Structures are given as C-alpha cells and as structure tokens.
N, C-alpha and C positions, 0 to 999 in steps of 0.2 A: 504494500500500500504506500502511495506517495505521501511523504511527510507533510503535515500541516500543523498549524498551531491550535487546532481543535484538541481539547483534552483527550488523551488516550483513554480507552475504556477496555481494560483487561477482561472484565466480565463479558462484554459484548464479543470480544475475540474468542473467548473460551466457548461461549454459547454457540456462536457461528460454527466453530470447528466441530463441536460435539454434535450439533444438529446435522451438519453435512455428513459427518462420519456415520451417524445412525441411519440417515437416509441412504447412504451408500450401502450399508449392510443390508438394509431392507430391499434395495434394488437387486443386489446379488442374490438374495434368497428368492425374490420374486422371479427372476430370470431362471434360477435353478428349478423352481417348481414348473415353469412353463416347458423347459427342456425335458424334465422328467415325464411330463404329460404328452410329450411329442408334438407340442405346439410350435409351429413356425411363426415366430413373431418378428421376423426381419422387417416386414413392411411397416408394422406398428412402430418399431424402434426408429426406422428411417424417418417416418412422419414426425415422430416426437422430437427427433434430433433437429429436423428442419425448423419446427416450431420454436425450439429452444434457441437456435441460432438467430432466427428472425427477431425473437423477443429480446435477445441479448444485444444485437447490433442496431436494432431499430426502436428500442424502447422509448427514446425521446420523441421520435416522430409519431409512433403509435399513440403515446399518451396525449400529445398535443392535438392530434387529429380527433381522438375520441372525446376530448374535453372542449373541442372547438377553440383551442388556444392559438394565438398567433404571436410571433416574435415582434417585439417593439424596439424601436431605436431610442437612444438617449434623448433625442429631440421630442419623441412622442410621450415618453414617460421619464422626465428628468429626475423626479424625486425617487422613483423606484430604482432607477439605475444608480442614483447616488448612494442609496442604502446598500445595494449589491456591490458596488465598487468599494465601499468602506469595509464591508464584511470580508470581501475577497482579500483586501490588503491586510486586515487584522488576522485572517486565518492563514495567510501566505499561500493561497491557492489560486489557480487560474480563474478568471471571472467566467461564470457560466452564462449561457445565453439567457435572455430575459423575455418572458412571454406573459400575456394577459389573456384570460378566458372570459368571455362575456357571459357571466352567470351570476345570479343573485345569491347562489350558495356561497357563504363565506368560507373560503378554503384556499389552500396552497399546496403545491407539490413540487418535488424536484426529482428528476430522473436522468438517466444516462449511464453508460457502462463504465465511465471513468471521468476524472476531473476535466479532461480536455474535450470530452463529448457529453456535456451535461447541459441541462436547461432547468431553470427555476421558473415556475408559473404561478401567478396569483389570479384570483377571480376578481371581477369588478365588485362583487359583493364584499369581499374582505377589504378592498381598498376604501370602500365607503364607510366601513365600520371601525377600522383600527386607526389609532394615531401613529405617528412615525416611530416612536419607541416600541410600541406593541408589534408593529409590522417588522421592525428590525429583529425582534425576538423570534418571530415566526420564520423569517428568512434564514436566520442563523441556524435554527432547528433543521430546516430543509437542506441547507448547504452542508450540514454535518452528515446527512445521509450520503451525499456525494463523496465527502472526504473519507467516510468509512466503507465506501463501495457496497453499500447496502443493496442497491439495485442489482448488481452483478451476483451477489451471494443469494439473494432471494430468487433470482431467475434460475440459477443452478439448482437451488433447493426445490423449486417447483417442478423440475423435470420428471421426478418419479410419479408425482400426481398426474401429470399429463399422460405418461405411459399407462398407468393403471386405468385412467379414464378411457383411453383409447382401447385398451384390452377389454374393458367391460362392453363397449359397443361392438367390438370385434366378435366377442362371444355371443352377443345377442342377435347380430344381423348377418351372421354367416352360418354355414351348415355345421359349425363346430358343436353347437348345442345338442345335435342328435347323435354325435359319435360317442361310443362307449368303449371302455377299456376292460377287456376280459369279463364281459357281462356285468361290469360294475356300474356305478352311476355315470351319467353323461359327462364327458370331459368338459363340455361347455359350461355345465353347472359348476364344476369345480373351479374352472378359470374365472367364472363370474364372481363366485364367492371370495376367492383369493384376491381378485382385483379390487373388489369393494373394500376388503379388509386393509389391503395395502394403501388404497386411496385414503381411507379414514385415518390411518396412522400417520401418513405423510402430511395430511391436512392439519392434524393437531400439532405436529412438530413444527411445521412452518408458521402456523398461527402463534404458537408460543414464542418463536424467534421474532416474529413481527412485533409482538407486544413489547418484548425487551428492547428491540432496536428503537422503538419510539421513546422509551424511557431514557435510553442512551443518548438519543438526539436531543431530548429536552435538557439533559445534563450538560452535554457538550455546548449547545447553543447558549445556555444560561451562563456558563463559565466564560465563554468567549466574549459575550457582551457585558458581563458582570452586572446584568440586570435581570435576575430571575423573576422579580416581581412584574416586570413588563410582559414576560412570556406567560406568567400565570394569569395576568389580566386579559391577555389575548385569548387564552384557553377558555376562560369563563365567558367572555363575550361571544366567542364563536360557538361554543357548545350551547349557550342559551339561545342564540339566534337561529341555529340550525333547527331547533324545535319549532320555529315559526315558519319554516320553509314548507310549501305544499308537499304533501306526501308523494305525489307523482314525481316531482323533481328529485326528492330524496331517493326514491327507488331507482330512478335512472342513473343516479350517481353512485349507488352502493357498490357496483362492480369495481369501482376504482378506490375503494376504501383503503387498500393497502398503500396507495400512493399518498393519500391525503394527510394533512396536518392533524385534522380531527375527523373522525368517521361520520359519514352521512347515514344516520340511522332513522328509519321510519318506525314509529311506535314508541313505546316506553323504553325498552332496553333489549339487549340481546345477551345471551349467555356469555359470561366472561371467557369461558373455555374456547368459544368459537370466534371471539372478537379479534380483529386485527390490531386494536389499540387497547392499552390498559385503561382501567376506569379513571374518570376525571379526578376523583378524590386521591388516587394514588399518585397521579402526575403532580397535582397541586401540593401534596405532602412532600414529595421529593424536592420540588422547587422551594418550598418553605425551609427545608433543611439546608439547602444550598444558600439561601438568603441569610439564614442565621450564621452559617459558617463564614460568609463573606462580611458579616456585620452590617448587612443592608436591611 
C-alpha cells in the first residue's frame, strides 16, 4: 500500500488479511466439492473472473454511471475542490478526481482501484446540508478508503460470492439438477445446497469486513482533520435526513450501500449482522473517544 499520512490501522490490516484468507479457504473447499461431484465449472469461473476484472478496473466508472455522477472542474465547484486539495496535501496522496451526483440523498462515496485511479463523489443533497467543516470530515473519511485500498480488497473478497451465485443459477437452469451419482441424490441439488451455503458464509464475512472498514475510515478521517466532532455532526445530520428521503429513492440507492458514507436504509432498521455499516451509536462513540483523546 502506498504510504500516506492517514493513521495506520493494524486492526483493519489484520481483519482484511484474515477475511481474505478465510474466503480463500472457502473457495478451495468449494472448488474441491465441485470437482468431487464431477462438475465442470470452467465456464462459471471464467465468467466470474471477467466480472471481477471489470469491477476491479472499472469500479470508478461503474459507480459514477450508476449514481449519475459527473466529474466537475475547479471552476464548477471551487469550494469542493478546495477541500479535496487541502485533504490531499494533508494526507500526502494524489488528488482524486472530483464528481457530483444530482441526488437529494445526502451521501458521498469514493472508489477506484488505487490512489492514482480514484474518484470522490458527493451528492447535491449533502452539499446543501453540510457546512464546510462537516463536508471536510466526510471527504476525509472517503479518501481514507482510497488510501487503505478498501475498494480493491472488497472487490477481491466478493469474488467467491459471485462464483457461488453463478453456480446456484448454473445448477438451476441446466440439466445438472437431474443427474444422479450412483443412484444417490441429484448432483444439482447438492451443488445448489453447497453454493447457497458458500454464498451465505462469504456474504457474512464480507459484511463484517465492510463494517470494520467504515469504523477504520471514521478513525483515520477524524485523526487527519483533528476534528472528530465535525465528522460526528455530519453523521447525525445525514442519518437523520436520510429518514426523510422517499422510500422509493432509498430502495434505488440501497444496492450501493457498501460505497456510501452512510447507508441508505428504507424502514426502521436492518439486522446489524447483514449491514454494510456499523450502527450510528457505535460510530459516534468511537468519535467521542477520539475527541476526548485529542482534548477536543
């Protein structure tokens, strides 16, 4: 990882390593089961590999397209560029491209496979709601994701889930379901059950990693700006205002929760085990502890 002045996070590094290692073991076991059943999964693996590469190399373009974001110049958004310029200098990292998405949903995200190929995007909704200090805290959080290469790690971590999902469809929509082994149960049924189990385990592992990386980004952003209270204020504002956004708009945005600064959630709440983000209370508690340590 390219060195920056964002606070190092040994806990994040350890969790990333352990999660990827466990997913790797799960992947090996999954492939071994398929081979033992005589399933030729070459096509599935090739498709999954292509999807992974596309997601890895085109993550910035895909995210901007999906959120209807467009890159803006310093002339178009001087204050926004000024904050990103300042944070880039403070962090000692290349300046990411800057984009704005025309959406009333107050949120922001950063994506890109490395520091030289990254973009940070904010919505018009968040620009209307936050002051300069709060927006700086949010952008510091997002840029720490780039510095820690979170997007690259999460893309790799999602590979097994893609394979398992494709194998489930492969078992359902091909003649595999009718094949039997030595008058035993249908091979397709076994493949389906194993694929669902593997998908569920990989899903829970990647969600757990996603929640921790959000805490790590809060910590790194707060320490870089030395203003944890500004980040906490932004979190409270955004979380409160998201609850006032029409349910239809929230549902449309939910597939991108893993990218967002705060999750777009329709309804009261979702199970913490399945969430891409830690509870608001936990994030605020961590920021309060950082504020106390800094004497702020």
